[in-house]
N, C-alpha and C positions, 0 to 999 in steps of 0.2 A: 439242416450244414451249408453257412453259406461261405464263401471263400474267403481268402482276408485281406480283399473289397469290399464286403458285402454284398457281393453277389451270391442267390443260390442257385444250384444248376439245375437246368430244365432241357425239357426237349419240348419240341416244334413239331406237328404232324400235317403238313400238306398233300392230302389224297388225295389224287385223279381218278377220274371214271375217261372209261375210251373218246370223250367227246374230249381230253382238254381243263371241261370242269372242275370244278376244286369244290369240297364237302366242305361248307359252313353250318355250325354247330349254332344253335339258340338257346343260350344259359338256361337250367331251372326258372323258372318264378322271377326272367329279367327281360329286359327288350333291349341285350344283348347279345350278337353275337361272335364267334374267334376260329378259329381253330381249336382241335384239339393239343394239350399241351397239360404240362406236369414234369412233375420234381423228380430226378434221378434223385434217389436212394442211397446210404457208404456200401461200397461195394461192389452197388451196379452198374450196368456200364450200357453206355450211353445208345445200344442198342436195345440193348432191354427192358430198358426202360422207355424206350420207345415203345416194343408191343406188349405192353404192361397197360400203356397210358391208353389203346390202341384198344386193348381189350374191354380194361376199365369206363372207358367214357361214349367206345363208337362200335363195343360187342362184336368187334374184330378180331379175325384168329389170326397167325402167322400165314395159314394157305389159302387168304382171300385177297394177301397183298401183293404187290411184287414192290423193291426196295430198286429205285430209280436211281438214288442221290443223295447228300446230305451235303449242308453246309462244311466246307471244308474247318469251319474257325470259330469258337461259339462268340455268337452275337449279342448283346447286350441290350437292355431298356428298365431304364429307370422307373421307378414305381414315385408318383406323386404321395412327400408325405400324410397327404388325407384318407391314401387309400393303405396306409401301412399300419399292421395291429403296434398297438401302444410301446407292449412288450417288444418288441421291435426296433421301436423307433431311437436313434443312434447307430446301428451296426448293420440295420438289413438297409439295401437301396433300391436295390429290385432283382430281378432277373438275369443268368447269361445260358444262352440255348442254344442246343445243336439243332436243328431244324431238318426232316428227314421230309423226302418223296416218295410217296410211294401212290402204285398203281393199283386200284381197286381190277382184280380178274377172278371177286366172283361175283356178285348179282345185287340189286343193290339191299334187294331183299333179305340181304346177310346182316343189313347193321340192325344193331340192336342198342337201343339210347341206356334197355333198362337191362343190360348184361348185367350189375351189379345192384345193390343197397343202395347207393347213393351215387345217382343218377347226377355227370354235370350239367345235359344237354337236355332239353324233353320237346324239340323238335330242329328238324336237320332237312337243309337242299344243296342242290347241285346252283354253282356260281361259277360267273365267267371266273379264269384266271385272277384277273387283275380288277376286281370290283372289290376284292375285300381289301383292301387298301385304305378304301374310304370309306367304309362302314366301318369298322373296327376300332374301340374305344382311341382316342387322341397319340394318349402316348404308349400305345405298341403300332402305331403305325408307319416308323422308323425300320424300327425290327420285322414287320410285314415285308417292307417292300423292299429293305437286304434280303431279306431272304427268301422271294419271291423272284428276284430278280437272278442273284444267285443257282435257282434250282432253275429255271426255266431255260437253260443248256440240255439238259435231259429230257426238257417237253418238245416233240414234232412240233410242228403248226404253229407254235404259241405267238400271237403277233406279240412286238414291244408295249414297252408301259404307252412311249408314245405315241404309238399308234390306235391303240385303248383311247389312250383322252381326246383324242383326235377323233375318236367318229363320237364322241360321247357329247349329250345335247348340252350348248353352253347353259352357264346358267345365268336368272337373272336376277337384281333383288330388287324389291318392293317399288314401284310407282316408275320401273325402267318401259 
């Protein structure tokens, strides 16, 4: 289901623990990491889609989490044409997402990546709040930064993105 501009409605999930670290999932049989996300089915609310995706991808039930906040509006990103299925080329531009910030009130052992027959992730870890921006695939970086910036107001004690970047070691090119 695409909107008239070619964007597929989707939800993104930022799950934090008691230390304000974020859940970071490793895609099955890939070396890429991302936040849980997934499409909104026709007639499904963004919140219902979020709970469905949370169960399908992370194995968590509503009682394992508390909603802290969500983005005010849709955040969009374009998918490079070489990533788009051939049959969708010309009509599909990318995703439009409502992002939810959830706090894990259950335990780490409640996470079950094999809750369905088609797992999305085969590994996971907790990561510093801002770290995913620099390690997610490039075409998602801007939407990750916008989502994390907007949702950071709901997280007590999380440093600013600028402070996080200021304490990261400088990267040097070869020969420096």
